[in-house]
C-alpha positions as CSV (number, residue, x, y, z in Angstrom):
1,X,0.2,0.2,-0.7
2,X,2.8,2.0,0.8
3,X,4.8,1.8,-2.0
4,X,1.4,3.0,-4.3
5,X,1.3,5.8,-2.6
6,X,4.8,6.9,-3.1
7,X,4.2,6.1,-6.9
8,X,1.2,8.2,-7.1
9,X,2.6,11.1,-5.5
10,X,6.2,10.8,-7.6
11,X,3.3,10.7,-10.5
12,X,2.0,13.7,-9.1
13,X,5.1,15.6,-9.1
14,X,7.0,14.6,-12.0
15,X,3.9,16.0,-13.8
16,X,3.5,19.1,-12.5
17,X,7.5,19.6,-13.0
18,X,6.9,18.4,-16.2
19,X,4.7,21.1,-17.2
20,X,5.8,24.2,-15.5
21,X,8.8,23.5,-17.8
22,X,7.4,23.2,-21.0
23,X,8.9,25.8,-22.9
24,X,11.3,28.6,-22.3
25,X,9.9,30.4,-25.9
26,X,8.5,33.2,-23.8
27,X,11.8,34.2,-22.8
28,X,12.8,35.0,-26.3
29,X,10.1,37.5,-26.2
30,X,11.9,39.5,-23.2
31,X,13.5,43.0,-24.1
32,X,15.8,43.3,-21.2
33,X,16.7,47.0,-20.9
34,X,18.5,48.8,-17.6
35,X,17.9,52.1,-16.7
36,X,19.2,51.7,-13.6
37,X,18.6,55.0,-11.8
38,X,16.7,56.4,-14.6
39,X,14.2,53.6,-14.2
40,X,10.6,55.6,-14.2
41,X,12.1,58.9,-15.0
42,X,11.0,59.0,-19.2
43,X,14.2,59.6,-19.8
44,X,17.3,59.0,-22.2
45,X,20.0,57.0,-20.9
46,X,22.7,54.5,-22.6
47,X,21.6,50.7,-22.8
48,X,24.6,50.0,-20.7
49,X,25.4,47.9,-16.9
50,X,26.9,50.8,-16.0
51,X,25.5,53.4,-14.0
52,X,25.1,56.1,-17.0
53,X,23.2,59.7,-16.4
54,X,20.1,60.3,-18.0
55,X,18.5,62.9,-20.5
56,X,16.2,64.3,-21.9
57,X,16.2,64.0,-25.5
58,X,17.6,61.3,-26.8
59,X,19.6,63.0,-29.3
60,X,21.9,64.6,-25.9
61,X,22.3,60.8,-24.9
62,X,23.2,59.5,-28.3
63,X,25.8,62.7,-28.3
64,X,27.0,61.0,-24.5
65,X,27.2,57.8,-25.3
66,X,29.9,58.6,-28.5
67,X,32.1,61.2,-26.1
68,X,31.8,58.7,-23.2
69,X,33.1,54.9,-25.4
70,X,29.6,54.0,-25.3
71,X,29.0,54.7,-29.4
72,X,28.3,51.2,-29.8
73,X,25.7,50.8,-27.2
74,X,22.0,52.3,-28.2
75,X,20.4,55.3,-26.0
76,X,16.6,53.8,-24.3
77,X,13.8,55.8,-23.2
78,X,13.2,54.9,-19.3
79,X,9.3,54.7,-19.0
């Protein structure tokens, strides 16, 4: 009797695990942006893990990025 209970419990656990890890296709849709201190300000910043300053307009952000060695990075709007 105990063996049947363990088999049933193992079956339910494996079913739950298989259903919860059925695929990570949704991860491809996540667009990760790092705004740092600019998050939620509606300002522009360089998409970098460094703590770059916030800028009011995109052109200002691009100029700062070019001047400070971030020309390969894009500026993002932090809403």
